[in-house]
KEKE-3310 file (N, C-alpha, C; in steps of 0.2 Angstrom, whole numbers, plus 5000, padded with zeros to 4 digits):
npx = (5004:5005:5008:5007:5005:5000:4987:4984:4971:4954:4946:4938:4948:4959:4952:4948:4961:4965:4956:4959:4972:4970:4962:4972:4982:4976:4981:4987:4992:4983:4979:4968:4969:4959:4955:4943:4927:4920:4921:4924:4921:4925:4931:4926:4913:4906:4905:4898:4893:4894:4897:4910:4915:4927:4930:4936:4950:4968:4974:4981:4986:4987:4975:4966:4968:4965:4953:4944:4947:4944:4930:4924:4927:4921:4907:4906:4908:4897:4887:4889:4888:4876:4873:4865:4865:4864:4865:4863:4868:4875:4874:4886:4888:4890:4888:4890:4898:4912:4916:4915:4927:4934:4924:4924:4937:4936:4927:4936:4945:4938:4936:4949:4951:4944:4930:4914:4900:4898:4893:4892:4880:4866:4859:4845:4844:4850:4839:4830:4835:4837:4825:4825:4837:4849:4859:4872:4879:4883:4889:4884:4886:4885:4889:4890:4885:4876:4878:4880:4893:4897:4889:4895:4908:4906:4902:4914:4922:4915:4917:4931:4933:4927:4936:4947:4954:4958:4949:4952:4945:4944:4958:4971:4985:5000:5014:5027:5039:5050:5058:5070:5065:5053:5042:5035:5019:5012:4999:4987:4983:4989:5003:5007:5015:5023:5026:5025:5020:5005:5000:4985:4979:4971:4965:4975:4986:4999:5004:5005:5014:5025:5029:5039:5047:5059:5058:5044:5037:5025:5010:4994:4981:4966:4950:4934:4918:4903:4885:4869:4852:4839:4823:4809:4797:4803:4811:4809:4815:4827:4833:4843:4860:4869:4882:4894:4905:4922:4934:4949:4961:4959:4957:4944:4927:4917:4901:4887:4873:4866:4857:4853:4856:4848:4837:4831:4839:4855:4864:4879:4896:4904:4921:4930:4943:4947:4948:4952:4957:4947:4936:4920:4911:4908:4912:4922:4938:4956:4970:4983:4982:4978:4989:4999:4995:4994:5007:5014:5024:5021:5007:5005:5009:4999:4988:4991:4990:4977:4968:4957:4948:4947:4942:4929:4924:4923:4914:4902:4901:4896:4886:4870:4863:4872:4877:4866:4865:4876:4871:4860:4866:4866:4853:4841:4828:4829:4828:4832:4824:4821:4831:4838:4848:4862:4873:4891:4907:4925:4939:4954:4967:4982:4996:5011:5028:5031:5020:5010:4994:4992:4988:4986:4984:4994:5008:5019:5034:5043:5056:5049:5037:5022:5015:5000:4998:4990:4974:4962:4945:4943:4943:4935:4927:4937:4942:4944:4953:4964:4967:4971:4982:4991:4991:4998:5010:5013:5014:5025:5035:5035)
npy = (4994:5010:5027:5044:5053:5050:5051:5051:5048:5051:5062:5079:5088:5080:5075:5087:5091:5082:5084:5098:5096:5088:5097:5106:5099:5088:5076:5069:5054:5048:5044:5041:5036:5028:5023:5019:5012:5021:5038:5053:5050:5054:5068:5077:5072:5073:5086:5103:5109:5122:5136:5145:5162:5168:5178:5177:5174:5177:5190:5188:5175:5157:5152:5163:5167:5156:5153:5163:5164:5150:5150:5157:5149:5137:5140:5143:5130:5123:5129:5126:5112:5110:5109:5110:5124:5137:5155:5161:5170:5175:5179:5185:5186:5196:5193:5198:5212:5211:5204:5213:5220:5209:5206:5217:5216:5204:5210:5220:5211:5205:5217:5219:5208:5210:5208:5210:5219:5216:5220:5230:5227:5232:5229:5229:5227:5214:5207:5209:5201:5189:5184:5178:5179:5183:5197:5210:5217:5215:5206:5206:5194:5192:5183:5170:5153:5138:5121:5104:5095:5082:5078:5087:5082:5069:5073:5079:5068:5061:5069:5069:5055:5056:5064:5055:5052:5040:5032:5023:5013:5006:5005:5005:5013:5007:5007:5018:5019:5030:5035:5040:5040:5031:5030:5020:5016:5007:4997:4987:4978:4981:4987:5003:5011:5026:5043:5054:5057:5063:5068:5068:5064:5068:5065:5056:5061:5065:5052:5046:5055:5052:5040:5043:5052:5054:5062:5070:5086:5089:5084:5075:5079:5073:5081:5079:5084:5087:5086:5093:5091:5103:5100:5098:5106:5117:5123:5136:5145:5148:5156:5156:5156:5157:5163:5163:5175:5171:5163:5170:5164:5150:5138:5135:5138:5139:5134:5134:5139:5131:5131:5118:5113:5103:5103:5106:5110:5112:5111:5116:5113:5106:5105:5092:5083:5068:5051:5043:5043:5042:5043:5044:5042:5044:5033:5027:5021:5021:5014:5015:5026:5036:5036:5040:5054:5059:5058:5066:5080:5093:5093:5091:5103:5111:5106:5109:5123:5125:5119:5122:5126:5114:5105:5111:5108:5094:5093:5098:5089:5078:5082:5087:5097:5107:5109:5115:5126:5134:5136:5144:5156:5162:5160:5162:5156:5143:5126:5112:5101:5103:5099:5086:5071:5073:5070:5068:5074:5072:5083:5085:5092:5099:5099:5107:5105:5114:5116:5123:5125:5122:5135:5138:5132:5119:5114:5103:5100:5087:5080:5070:5069:5077:5084:5087:5094:5100:5104:5110:5117:5132:5121:5114:5123:5130:5120:5119:5129:5126:5114:5118:5126:5115:5107:5115:5116:5102:5099:5106:5098:5086)
npz = (5000:4994:4997:4994:5004:5021:5032:5049:5059:5059:5062:5062:5059:5053:5042:5036:5032:5023:5013:5009:5004:4993:4986:4983:4976:4966:4960:4969:4979:4992:5009:5023:5039:5051:5068:5073:5068:5061:5055:5064:5078:5091:5098:5088:5086:5098:5102:5106:5094:5090:5079:5080:5082:5084:5094:5106:5105:5106:5097:5081:5085:5081:5084:5083:5069:5061:5065:5061:5047:5044:5048:5038:5027:5031:5031:5017:5012:5017:5011:4998:4999:5004:5018:5033:5043:5056:5058:5072:5082:5098:5116:5127:5144:5158:5175:5187:5195:5196:5185:5174:5169:5163:5153:5145:5141:5132:5123:5117:5111:5102:5093:5090:5082:5072:5070:5063:5068:5081:5097:5112:5125:5135:5151:5149:5135:5135:5140:5129:5119:5126:5135:5148:5154:5165:5168:5170:5161:5143:5128:5112:5099:5083:5073:5078:5077:5074:5071:5065:5067:5065:5054:5045:5044:5039:5026:5022:5021:5011:5000:4999:4995:4983:4976:4975:4986:4999:5013:5027:5039:5056:5058:5068:5072:5076:5075:5068:5055:5051:5036:5024:5011:5008:5021:5034:5040:5052:5055:5065:5055:5043:5033:5028:5015:5013:5008:5017:5033:5042:5057:5065:5077:5088:5103:5105:5100:5106:5109:5096:5091:5099:5094:5085:5090:5102:5113:5119:5121:5126:5134:5131:5141:5146:5147:5153:5147:5152:5149:5151:5145:5142:5147:5136:5139:5145:5137:5131:5139:5134:5120:5110:5111:5126:5135:5149:5155:5151:5162:5162:5164:5162:5150:5146:5142:5152:5159:5149:5138:5124:5110:5099:5082:5077:5085:5102:5118:5125:5140:5148:5144:5158:5165:5168:5175:5166:5169:5159:5142:5132:5140:5143:5152:5170:5176:5169:5167:5166:5171:5166:5158:5167:5175:5167:5165:5178:5182:5174:5174:5171:5172:5185:5190:5185:5192:5205:5204:5200:5209:5217:5207:5200:5210:5211:5199:5199:5209:5204:5194:5200:5207:5203:5208:5211:5198:5192:5200:5195:5182:5185:5187:5175:5170:5180:5182:5179:5184:5194:5191:5178:5170:5160:5159:5148:5135:5134:5131:5127:5129:5121:5129:5127:5138:5143:5148:5158:5165:5158:5151:5135:5125:5112:5094:5090:5080:5075:5066:5058:5048:5040:5044:5050:5065:5072:5086:5096:5096:5101:5104:5095:5085:5076:5070:5064:5055:5041:5038:5046:5040:5028:5031:5036:5025:5015:5021:5021:5007:5003:5007:5000)
capx = (5000:5010:5004:5012:5003:4996:4985:4982:4965:4948:4941:4937:4954:4962:4948:4949:4968:4965:4952:4963:4978:4967:4960:4978:4985:4972:4983:4991:4989:4982:4974:4967:4968:4955:4955:4936:4923:4917:4925:4921:4918:4927:4930:4921:4906:4903:4905:4892:4890:4894:4901:4913:4916:4934:4930:4940:4957:4973:4975:4987:4987:4984:4967:4962:4969:4962:4945:4941:4947:4940:4923:4921:4928:4916:4901:4906:4907:4891:4882:4890:4886:4869:4873:4861:4867:4860:4869:4858:4871:4875:4876:4891:4885:4893:4882:4892:4903:4919:4917:4915:4933:4935:4919:4927:4943:4933:4925:4941:4948:4934:4937:4956:4951:4940:4923:4909:4893:4898:4891:4891:4873:4865:4854:4838:4845:4851:4832:4826:4837:4836:4821:4825:4844:4851:4866:4873:4881:4884:4891:4880:4890:4880:4892:4890:4880:4875:4879:4881:4900:4897:4887:4901:4914:4904:4902:4921:4924:4912:4921:4938:4933:4925:4942:4951:4957:4955:4949:4952:4942:4947:4965:4974:4992:5004:5021:5029:5046:5052:5064:5072:5061:5047:5041:5030:5014:5010:4993:4986:4981:4993:5008:5006:5021:5021:5032:5024:5014:5002:4997:4979:4976:4967:4966:4981:4991:5005:5006:5008:5021:5030:5031:5044:5051:5061:5056:5038:5037:5018:5006:4987:4977:4959:4945:4927:4913:4896:4880:4862:4847:4833:4816:4805:4793:4806:4816:4807:4820:4833:4831:4849:4866:4870:4888:4896:4912:4926:4940:4955:4967:4957:4956:4937:4922:4912:4894:4883:4866:4867:4852:4856:4853:4844:4832:4833:4844:4860:4867:4885:4898:4909:4927:4932:4948:4945:4953:4953:4957:4940:4931:4914:4907:4911:4915:4927:4945:4961:4975:4989:4982:4978:4996:5002:4993:4996:5015:5017:5026:5017:5000:5006:5009:4992:4983:4992:4988:4970:4965:4950:4943:4946:4937:4923:4921:4921:4908:4897:4900:4893:4880:4866:4861:4878:4877:4860:4866:4880:4867:4856:4869:4864:4845:4838:4822:4831:4827:4835:4820:4821:4837:4839:4855:4863:4879:4898:4913:4932:4943:4961:4971:4989:5000:5018:5032:5031:5013:5006:4989:4994:4982:4985:4985:5002:5010:5026:5036:5049:5057:5044:5030:5019:5011:4996:4999:4985:4969:4955:4940:4938:4946:4930:4925:4943:4945:4947:4959:4970:4968:4974:4989:4994:4992:5003:5017:5015:5016:5032:5039:5035)
capy = (5000:5015:5033:5050:5056:5046:5055:5047:5052:5053:5067:5084:5091:5075:5075:5094:5092:5078:5088:5103:5093:5086:5103:5109:5094:5083:5070:5066:5048:5050:5040:5043:5030:5030:5017:5017:5010:5027:5044:5058:5047:5057:5075:5080:5069:5074:5093:5107:5110:5129:5139:5150:5168:5170:5183:5175:5172:5182:5193:5185:5168:5152:5151:5168:5168:5150:5153:5168:5161:5144:5152:5159:5143:5132:5143:5142:5123:5121:5132:5122:5105:5110:5107:5115:5128:5144:5160:5164:5174:5173:5184:5184:5190:5197:5192:5202:5218:5209:5202:5218:5221:5204:5206:5222:5213:5200:5214:5223:5206:5205:5222:5218:5202:5213:5205:5215:5219:5214:5226:5229:5228:5234:5224:5229:5224:5207:5205:5209:5196:5183:5187:5175:5179:5188:5200:5217:5220:5209:5207:5202:5192:5190:5178:5164:5149:5131:5116:5097:5094:5075:5079:5091:5077:5064:5076:5080:5061:5059:5073:5066:5049:5058:5067:5050:5050:5034:5032:5016:5013:5000:5004:5008:5014:5004:5009:5022:5019:5035:5034:5046:5040:5028:5028:5014:5017:5000:4996:4980:4975:4982:4991:5008:5015:5033:5048:5059:5056:5068:5065:5072:5059:5071:5063:5052:5064:5064:5045:5046:5059:5048:5034:5045:5057:5051:5067:5074:5091:5090:5078:5077:5078:5073:5084:5077:5090:5084:5091:5091:5094:5106:5097:5102:5111:5123:5126:5143:5149:5149:5158:5154:5154:5161:5161:5167:5178:5165:5164:5171:5159:5143:5137:5133:5144:5139:5131:5139:5136:5131:5128:5114:5114:5097:5104:5105:5115:5109:5116:5113:5108:5107:5103:5088:5078:5062:5046:5039:5048:5041:5042:5048:5041:5045:5026:5025:5022:5017:5014:5017:5033:5040:5036:5045:5061:5062:5058:5072:5086:5099:5092:5092:5110:5113:5103:5113:5130:5126:5113:5124:5126:5107:5102:5113:5105:5088:5093:5099:5083:5073:5086:5090:5104:5112:5111:5119:5133:5137:5138:5149:5163:5165:5160:5161:5152:5136:5122:5105:5096:5105:5096:5078:5069:5073:5067:5070:5074:5073:5087:5084:5098:5098:5102:5107:5102:5119:5117:5128:5122:5125:5139:5139:5126:5117:5110:5101:5097:5084:5079:5065:5069:5083:5082:5092:5092:5103:5107:5111:5122:5131:5117:5112:5129:5131:5114:5119:5133:5122:5109:5122:5127:5109:5105:5119:5113:5095:5099:5109:5093:5081)
capz = (5000:4994:4996:4995:5011:5025:5038:5055:5062:5054:5065:5057:5057:5049:5036:5032:5030:5017:5008:5006:5000:4987:4982:4980:4972:4965:4958:4975:4982:4999:5013:5030:5044:5057:5072:5074:5062:5057:5056:5069:5083:5097:5099:5083:5086:5104:5104:5107:5088:5089:5074:5084:5079:5085:5098:5112:5105:5106:5090:5077:5087:5076:5085:5080:5062:5058:5067:5057:5040:5044:5049:5031:5023:5033:5028:5010:5011:5019:5006:4992:5000:5006:5025:5037:5049:5057:5062:5077:5087:5105:5121:5132:5149:5165:5180:5193:5193:5196:5178:5169:5166:5158:5148:5141:5137:5127:5118:5114:5107:5096:5089:5087:5077:5066:5070:5061:5071:5088:5101:5120:5126:5142:5155:5146:5129:5136:5140:5123:5116:5130:5140:5155:5155:5170:5167:5171:5154:5139:5121:5107:5094:5078:5069:5081:5074:5076:5066:5067:5065:5063:5047:5041:5044:5034:5020:5020:5019:5005:4995:4999:4991:4976:4974:4974:4992:5002:5020:5030:5046:5059:5057:5073:5071:5081:5074:5062:5054:5046:5032:5020:5005:5010:5028:5035:5045:5053:5060:5067:5049:5036:5033:5023:5013:5012:5008:5022:5038:5046:5063:5067:5081:5093:5110:5106:5096:5109:5108:5089:5091:5103:5090:5080:5093:5108:5118:5117:5126:5129:5135:5131:5147:5144:5151:5151:5147:5153:5147:5153:5140:5145:5145:5131:5142:5148:5132:5130:5143:5130:5113:5106:5114:5131:5138:5154:5154:5153:5166:5157:5166:5161:5143:5144:5142:5157:5157:5145:5135:5117:5106:5094:5075:5076:5090:5109:5121:5129:5146:5149:5148:5163:5162:5174:5173:5164:5170:5153:5136:5129:5146:5142:5158:5176:5179:5164:5170:5163:5176:5163:5155:5172:5178:5162:5166:5185:5183:5170:5179:5169:5174:5193:5192:5183:5197:5211:5202:5199:5212:5219:5201:5198:5214:5210:5193:5201:5213:5199:5190:5204:5210:5199:5211:5210:5191:5191:5203:5191:5177:5187:5187:5169:5170:5187:5182:5178:5190:5194:5188:5171:5166:5160:5157:5141:5133:5136:5126:5130:5126:5121:5130:5128:5143:5142:5154:5163:5168:5154:5147:5128:5123:5104:5090:5090:5074:5076:5060:5057:5041:5036:5048:5053:5071:5074:5093:5100:5091:5104:5102:5090:5079:5072:5066:5060:5052:5034:5038:5049:5035:5022:5034:5036:5018:5012:5024:5018:5000:5002:5010:4995)
cpx = (5005:5006:5009:5011:4998:4994:4982:4977:4960:4943:4941:4943:4958:4958:4948:4956:4968:4961:4956:4969:4975:4965:4967:4982:4981:4975:4987:4988:4989:4978:4974:4965:4964:4954:4948:4933:4920:4921:4921:4918:4920:4926:4925:4914:4902:4904:4898:4889:4889:4899:4904:4915:4924:4935:4935:4948:4962:4974:4982:4989:4985:4977:4963:4962:4965:4955:4942:4941:4943:4933:4920:4922:4922:4909:4900:4905:4900:4886:4883:4887:4879:4868:4870:4865:4863:4865:4864:4861:4871:4876:4881:4889:4889:4887:4884:4898:4910:4921:4917:4921:4935:4930:4922:4933:4941:4931:4930:4945:4944:4935:4944:4956:4946:4933:4918:4903:4893:4897:4890:4883:4872:4860:4848:4839:4847:4844:4828:4829:4836:4832:4822:4832:4845:4858:4866:4874:4882:4887:4886:4885:4886:4883:4891:4884:4880:4875:4880:4888:4901:4895:4892:4906:4912:4904:4910:4923:4921:4916:4928:4938:4931:4932:4948:4955:4954:4955:4948:4950:4945:4954:4969:4982:4996:5012:5022:5036:5047:5058:5065:5067:5054:5046:5036:5026:5011:5004:4992:4984:4986:4999:5007:5013:5019:5027:5031:5019:5012:4998:4991:4975:4972:4969:4972:4986:4998:5008:5009:5014:5026:5033:5037:5049:5053:5059:5050:5037:5030:5015:4998:4984:4970:4954:4938:4923:4907:4891:4873:4858:4841:4827:4812:4801:4796:4811:4815:4812:4826:4831:4837:4854:4867:4877:4890:4903:4917:4932:4946:4961:4965:4955:4949:4932:4917:4905:4890:4877:4867:4860:4855:4852:4848:4838:4834:4838:4848:4862:4873:4890:4903:4916:4931:4938:4946:4950:4954:4953:4950:4935:4925:4909:4911:4915:4921:4934:4950:4967:4981:4988:4981:4985:5000:5001:4996:5004:5018:5018:5022:5010:5000:5006:5002:4987:4985:4989:4980:4966:4958:4946:4942:4941:4930:4920:4919:4915:4902:4896:4896:4886:4876:4863:4866:4878:4872:4862:4871:4876:4863:4859:4867:4856:4843:4832:4823:4831:4830:4831:4819:4826:4836:4846:4856:4870:4885:4903:4920:4936:4950:4965:4978:4992:5007:5021:5032:5025:5009:5001:4990:4988:4981:4986:4993:5003:5017:5029:5043:5050:5052:5038:5028:5014:5007:4995:4993:4980:4962:4951:4944:4940:4941:4928:4931:4946:4948:4953:4965:4972:4972:4982:4993:4996:4997:5010:5018:5017:5022:5037:5040:5037)
cpy = (5006:5022:5039:5053:5051:5050:5050:5051:5054:5058:5073:5087:5086:5075:5081:5094:5088:5081:5094:5101:5091:5092:5106:5105:5088:5076:5066:5059:5049:5045:5043:5036:5032:5023:5015:5015:5015:5033:5049:5055:5050:5064:5078:5078:5071:5082:5097:5109:5118:5131:5145:5156:5170:5176:5183:5175:5178:5184:5190:5178:5164:5151:5156:5168:5162:5150:5157:5166:5155:5145:5153:5153:5138:5134:5142:5135:5121:5123:5128:5115:5104:5107:5112:5118:5134:5148:5164:5169:5172:5179:5181:5188:5190:5197:5196:5207:5216:5206:5207:5220:5216:5204:5212:5220:5208:5204:5217:5218:5205:5210:5221:5213:5204:5210:5211:5214:5217:5221:5225:5231:5229:5228:5223:5226:5217:5204:5205:5203:5189:5185:5184:5175:5185:5190:5207:5220:5214:5211:5203:5200:5189:5184:5171:5160:5142:5127:5109:5095:5086:5075:5082:5086:5072:5067:5077:5073:5059:5063:5071:5060:5051:5061:5062:5048:5043:5035:5025:5016:5006:4999:5008:5008:5011:5006:5013:5021:5024:5034:5040:5046:5038:5026:5023:5016:5010:5000:4988:4975:4975:4986:4996:5011:5022:5038:5053:5057:5062:5065:5070:5067:5062:5069:5058:5055:5064:5057:5044:5049:5055:5042:5036:5050:5054:5056:5071:5079:5093:5084:5080:5075:5078:5076:5082:5083:5086:5089:5088:5094:5097:5102:5101:5107:5117:5126:5133:5147:5151:5150:5155:5152:5159:5159:5166:5171:5173:5168:5164:5167:5152:5143:5134:5138:5144:5136:5136:5135:5137:5128:5124:5114:5108:5098:5103:5110:5111:5114:5112:5116:5110:5105:5099:5084:5071:5057:5041:5044:5047:5039:5046:5047:5042:5039:5024:5026:5018:5019:5017:5024:5038:5041:5041:5052:5063:5062:5063:5078:5092:5099:5093:5099:5113:5112:5107:5120:5130:5121:5116:5124:5118:5104:5105:5110:5098:5088:5094:5093:5078:5076:5089:5097:5109:5114:5116:5126:5137:5140:5144:5156:5166:5165:5158:5156:5145:5132:5115:5100:5098:5102:5088:5077:5070:5069:5070:5070:5074:5077:5085:5091:5096:5102:5102:5105:5108:5120:5122:5123:5126:5129:5140:5132:5125:5112:5109:5097:5093:5083:5075:5065:5076:5081:5088:5090:5094:5106:5106:5115:5128:5127:5115:5117:5131:5126:5115:5124:5130:5117:5112:5123:5121:5106:5109:5117:5106:5095:5102:5103:5087:5084)
cpz = (5000:4993:4997:5002:5015:5031:5043:5059:5058:5058:5060:5055:5052:5042:5032:5029:5023:5011:5005:5002:4994:4983:4979:4975:4970:4963:4963:4977:4989:5003:5020:5034:5050:5061:5073:5068:5058:5059:5061:5075:5090:5098:5094:5084:5093:5107:5104:5100:5087:5083:5078:5079:5079:5090:5104:5111:5104:5099:5087:5080:5081:5077:5081:5072:5059:5059:5062:5050:5039:5044:5042:5026:5024:5030:5021:5008:5012:5014:5000:4993:5003:5013:5029:5042:5050:5061:5066:5082:5094:5109:5125:5138:5156:5170:5186:5191:5193:5189:5172:5165:5161:5152:5143:5137:5131:5121:5114:5109:5101:5091:5086:5082:5072:5065:5068:5065:5078:5092:5108:5121:5134:5145:5151:5139:5129:5136:5134:5119:5119:5136:5147:5157:5160:5169:5168:5164:5150:5132:5117:5101:5088:5073:5071:5078:5077:5070:5069:5063:5062:5055:5042:5039:5039:5027:5017:5018:5012:4999:4994:4994:4984:4972:4973:4980:4995:5010:5022:5037:5049:5059:5062:5072:5077:5081:5068:5061:5049:5043:5027:5014:5007:5017:5028:5041:5046:5058:5062:5061:5044:5038:5027:5021:5011:5012:5014:5027:5041:5051:5066:5072:5087:5100:5111:5102:5099:5108:5101:5088:5094:5099:5086:5084:5100:5114:5115:5123:5128:5130:5134:5138:5145:5149:5149:5151:5147:5152:5150:5147:5144:5142:5140:5133:5144:5143:5130:5134:5139:5123:5108:5110:5120:5135:5144:5151:5156:5158:5162:5159:5165:5154:5141:5145:5148:5155:5154:5142:5128:5114:5100:5087:5074:5081:5097:5111:5125:5135:5148:5144:5153:5161:5168:5171:5172:5166:5165:5147:5132:5134:5146:5148:5164:5178:5174:5167:5167:5168:5172:5160:5161:5175:5173:5163:5173:5186:5179:5174:5177:5172:5182:5194:5190:5189:5203:5210:5202:5203:5215:5213:5199:5203:5213:5204:5195:5205:5209:5195:5194:5207:5205:5202:5210:5203:5190:5194:5198:5185:5179:5187:5180:5168:5176:5187:5181:5184:5189:5190:5180:5167:5166:5158:5150:5140:5136:5130:5130:5126:5127:5123:5131:5134:5143:5149:5160:5167:5165:5151:5140:5126:5116:5101:5090:5084:5075:5070:5061:5050:5037:5039:5050:5059:5072:5082:5098:5096:5095:5101:5101:5084:5074:5067:5061:5055:5045:5033:5041:5044:5030:5025:5034:5029:5014:5015:5021:5011:4998:5004:5004:4988)
residu = (MET:LYS:TYR:ASP:ILE:THR:ILE:ILE:GLY:GLY:GLY:ILE:VAL:GLY:LEU:ALA:THR:ALA:LEU:LYS:ILE:LEU:ASP:LEU:ARG:PRO:GLN:ILE:LYS:LEU:CYS:VAL:LEU:GLU:LYS:GLU:GLN:GLU:VAL:ALA:GLN:HIS:GLN:THR:GLY:ASN:ASN:SER:GLY:VAL:ILE:HIS:SER:GLY:ILE:TYR:TYR:LYS:PRO:ASN:SER:LEU:LYS:ALA:LEU:ASN:CYS:ILE:ARG:GLY:TYR:ASN:MET:LEU:LEU:ASP:PHE:CYS:GLN:GLU:GLU:ASN:ILE:ARG:TYR:GLU:LEU:CYS:GLY:LYS:VAL:ILE:VAL:ALA:THR:GLN:SER:THR:GLU:LEU:GLN:ALA:LEU:ASN:ASN:VAL:PHE:ASN:ARG:GLY:LEU:GLU:ASN:LYS:LEU:GLN:GLY:ILE:ARG:LYS:ILE:THR:LYS:ASP:GLU:ILE:LYS:GLU:ILE:GLU:PRO:TYR:CYS:ASN:GLY:LEU:GLU:GLY:ILE:PHE:VAL:PRO:GLN:THR:GLY:ILE:ILE:ASP:TYR:LYS:GLU:VAL:SER:GLN:LYS:TYR:ALA:GLU:VAL:ILE:LYS:LYS:LYS:GLY:GLY:GLU:ILE:PHE:VAL:GLY:GLU:LYS:VAL:GLN:LYS:ILE:ASN:LEU:LYS:THR:THR:ASP:SER:GLU:VAL:ILE:THR:GLN:ASN:LYS:THR:TYR:GLN:THR:SER:LEU:VAL:ILE:ASN:CYS:ALA:GLY:LEU:HIS:SER:ASP:LYS:ILE:THR:GLY:LEU:THR:ARG:PRO:LYS:VAL:ASP:TYR:ARG:ILE:ILE:PRO:PHE:ARG:GLY:GLU:TYR:PHE:VAL:ILE:LYS:PRO:GLU:LYS:GLN:TYR:LEU:VAL:LYS:ASN:LEU:ILE:TYR:PRO:VAL:PRO:ASP:PRO:ASN:PHE:PRO:PHE:LEU:GLY:VAL:HIS:PHE:THR:ARG:MET:VAL:SER:GLY:GLY:VAL:GLU:ALA:GLY:PRO:ASN:ALA:VAL:PHE:ALA:PHE:LYS:ARG:GLU:GLY:TYR:LYS:ARG:SER:ASP:PHE:SER:LEU:SER:GLU:THR:TRP:GLU:SER:ILE:THR:TRP:GLY:GLY:PHE:GLN:LYS:VAL:ALA:LEU:LYS:TYR:TRP:ARG:THR:GLY:LEU:GLY:GLU:PHE:TYR:ARG:SER:PHE:SER:LYS:ALA:ALA:PHE:THR:LYS:ALA:LEU:GLN:ARG:LEU:ILE:PRO:ASP:ILE:GLN:GLU:ASP:ASP:LEU:ALA:ASP:GLY:GLY:ALA:GLY:VAL:ARG:ALA:GLN:ALA:CYS:ASP:ARG:THR:GLY:GLY:LEU:VAL:ASP:ASP:PHE:LEU:ILE:VAL:GLU:ASP:LYS:ALA:ILE:ILE:ASN:VAL:GLY:ASN:ALA:PRO:SER:PRO:ALA:ALA:THR:SER:SER:LEU:SER:ILE:GLY:LEU:THR:VAL:ALA:GLU:ILE:ALA:LEU:LYS:LYS:ILE)
# end
């Protein structure tokens, strides 16, 4: 099995990368290897389905640049392929005076990132947009939308195949032999010869990186995000999307309300340390993966720094009353009985050796391999832009 490029990982970033490579060089021989039986089974298929505007991200960072470019590329793709989405807008709300400066910082970032139409809104204007929302001041972000990223990924896969690319499912990579000309990617079933390897393995990206690098300077720490769904009779409490002001020291956005493109309203997610990389249930546990996380020096520093926040997240994970209380900051009328158990996702968050939670996309190049080491939210919104960035790097190498 001989290929010019072999991509490891059939999530939205791996698929978008394959798609953009084939757009730029249609004659290339390319394959995507996915260990599950379908594409988009992990982070892509378990996220909140939000089209992000780019308002939060540091200007000129990879997140900001790729989110804004990727946003437009995603909408163009959806229009071409008839994928449903809705630009419904969202409000970001300060519920106490201590959050007003952070709210203002978010607004200024939006202006620096050249977002059109965002505006500061008063308490009365918040009520006009979201009648049941509690807030002192807010920001209205018209660009934000809702979509089903699993549907997007399936369409990416369909187009890849039409363009001559191949996707192999049930292929878990076990070994990579990098060579000057033809490298080998070895799964439990086959050996794939390839000129270039691209690692888009998400929750396992550091492990794949470790197959070819003796020293990996980051480790993926899994954080589970749990959701409740609002029962149908109380969905009138949420018109579209309602977010709190994010903690600037923590790379997660806080529990929020999201109307879904398929119907219904989700509340969440929290961000609780997961004891397994694909640990979607509280009971999921892997001794080896937990040991890998807790013995990582960088994570130990994160845990010491954020132990209060972490304990609060664990408490909300096991206490529906505490989770409800966090939601009531945004919508006081929401009650515990209004919430039914929803799904969960696991975020792959890279943590470096110094204790930093890597805040930007991370792409690490070697001669015959490109490792996409950190691609958290807004990676789904940004996918075609990240894919184009990686594709351009890749095509210079072969």
